[in-house]
C-alpha positions as CSV (number, residue, x, y, z in Angstrom):
1,X,0.0,0.0,0.0
2,X,1.4,3.4,-1.0
3,X,0.8,6.2,1.5
4,X,-0.2,9.5,0.0
5,X,-1.3,13.0,0.9
6,X,-3.9,15.1,-1.0
7,X,-3.7,18.9,-0.6
8,X,-6.3,21.0,-2.4
9,X,-6.9,18.5,-5.2
10,X,-3.2,17.6,-5.7
11,X,-1.9,14.2,-4.7
12,X,1.7,13.2,-4.0
13,X,3.0,9.9,-2.8
14,X,4.9,10.0,0.5
15,X,8.2,8.2,0.5
16,X,8.3,4.8,2.2
17,X,11.2,3.6,4.3
18,X,14.3,5.6,4.9
19,X,14.9,8.6,2.7
20,X,18.5,8.9,1.6
21,X,20.9,9.3,-1.3
22,X,23.1,6.6,-2.7
23,X,25.7,8.9,-4.3
24,X,26.6,12.4,-5.4
25,X,23.8,14.6,-6.8
26,X,24.3,17.7,-8.9
27,X,22.7,20.7,-7.2
28,X,20.1,22.4,-9.5
29,X,20.4,26.0,-10.4
30,X,18.5,28.5,-8.2
31,X,14.9,29.1,-9.4
32,X,14.6,25.7,-11.0
33,X,13.5,22.8,-8.7
34,X,11.7,23.6,-5.5
35,X,14.7,22.7,-3.3
36,X,16.5,24.6,-0.5
37,X,18.9,23.3,2.1
38,X,16.2,23.3,4.7
39,X,13.1,22.4,2.7
40,X,12.1,20.6,-0.5
41,X,9.0,19.6,-2.4
42,X,7.8,16.1,-1.2
43,X,8.1,14.8,-4.7
44,X,11.8,15.3,-4.6
45,X,12.4,13.2,-1.5
46,X,13.8,10.2,-3.4
47,X,16.1,12.4,-5.5
48,X,17.4,15.2,-3.3
49,X,18.2,15.4,0.4
50,X,16.7,18.2,2.5
51,X,16.2,18.7,6.2
52,X,12.4,18.7,5.7
53,X,10.0,18.0,2.9
54,X,6.7,19.8,2.4
55,X,3.4,18.8,0.7
56,X,2.4,22.0,-1.2
57,X,-0.9,23.7,-1.1
58,X,-2.5,24.7,-4.4
59,X,-2.9,28.4,-5.0
60,X,-3.2,30.7,-8.0
61,X,-1.3,33.8,-9.1
62,X,-3.5,36.9,-8.7
63,X,-4.6,39.4,-11.4
64,X,-1.1,40.4,-12.6
65,X,1.8,38.4,-14.1
66,X,4.6,37.8,-11.5
67,X,8.3,37.4,-11.8
68,X,9.7,34.8,-9.5
69,X,12.7,36.0,-7.4
70,X,15.5,33.6,-6.5
71,X,15.7,35.1,-3.0
72,X,13.4,36.9,-0.6
73,X,14.5,40.4,-1.6
74,X,13.1,42.8,-4.2
75,X,16.6,43.2,-5.6
76,X,17.2,39.4,-5.9
77,X,17.8,38.0,-9.4
78,X,14.7,37.4,-11.5
79,X,13.6,33.9,-12.4
80,X,10.7,32.8,-14.5
81,X,7.6,34.9,-15.2
82,X,4.3,33.4,-14.4
83,X,1.1,34.6,-16.1
84,X,-1.8,35.9,-14.0
85,X,-4.2,33.2,-12.9
86,X,-1.5,30.4,-13.2
87,X,-2.0,27.5,-10.8
88,X,1.0,27.2,-8.4
89,X,2.0,25.2,-5.4
90,X,2.7,27.1,-2.1
91,X,5.6,25.6,-0.2
92,X,6.5,28.1,2.5
93,X,5.6,31.6,3.8
94,X,8.2,33.8,5.6
95,X,7.1,37.3,6.5
96,X,5.7,38.9,3.3
97,X,7.2,36.4,1.0
98,X,5.8,33.1,-0.4
99,X,8.0,30.4,-1.8
100,X,6.1,28.8,-4.7
101,X,6.6,26.4,-7.6
102,X,4.8,25.4,-10.7
103,X,5.2,21.8,-9.7
104,X,7.9,19.5,-8.5
105,X,10.0,20.1,-11.7
106,X,9.8,23.9,-11.2
107,X,10.3,26.6,-11.8
108,X,10.3,27.9,-8.3
109,X,10.9,31.2,-6.5
110,X,9.7,33.8,-4.2
111,X,6.8,36.3,-4.6
112,X,5.2,38.8,-2.3
113,X,2.3,37.0,-0.6
114,X,-0.1,39.6,-2.1
115,X,0.7,38.4,-5.6
116,X,-1.3,35.3,-4.9
117,X,-5.0,35.2,-5.4
118,X,-7.1,35.1,-2.3
119,X,-7.7,31.6,-1.0
120,X,-11.0,30.1,-2.1
121,X,-13.5,30.0,0.7
122,X,-11.7,32.9,2.5
């Protein structure tokens, strides 16, 4: 039996057994995979090692296109541009910043929390 978790209509399988790596792994470029040293998307658990894994929450970009930032600063390098209304996965919130990804294969980055559409049912 495979354990899984469903979050806002998205399903990811949780890893079974011990999560670990069997050899060296090339670190992806910033803004690509949803992976940080402290946190990673649950779907990456078998491929990359992080201190914690998160099951994302489905959200949408608000009424304007957004440019993902590779760091939680307005002057951080720009990543991908996501069109208004795009479905994204919310991985973490810190202060006024949200760490989001299009999915486990990226792209990923930071946006101001106000760039996300209001939660449904809120």
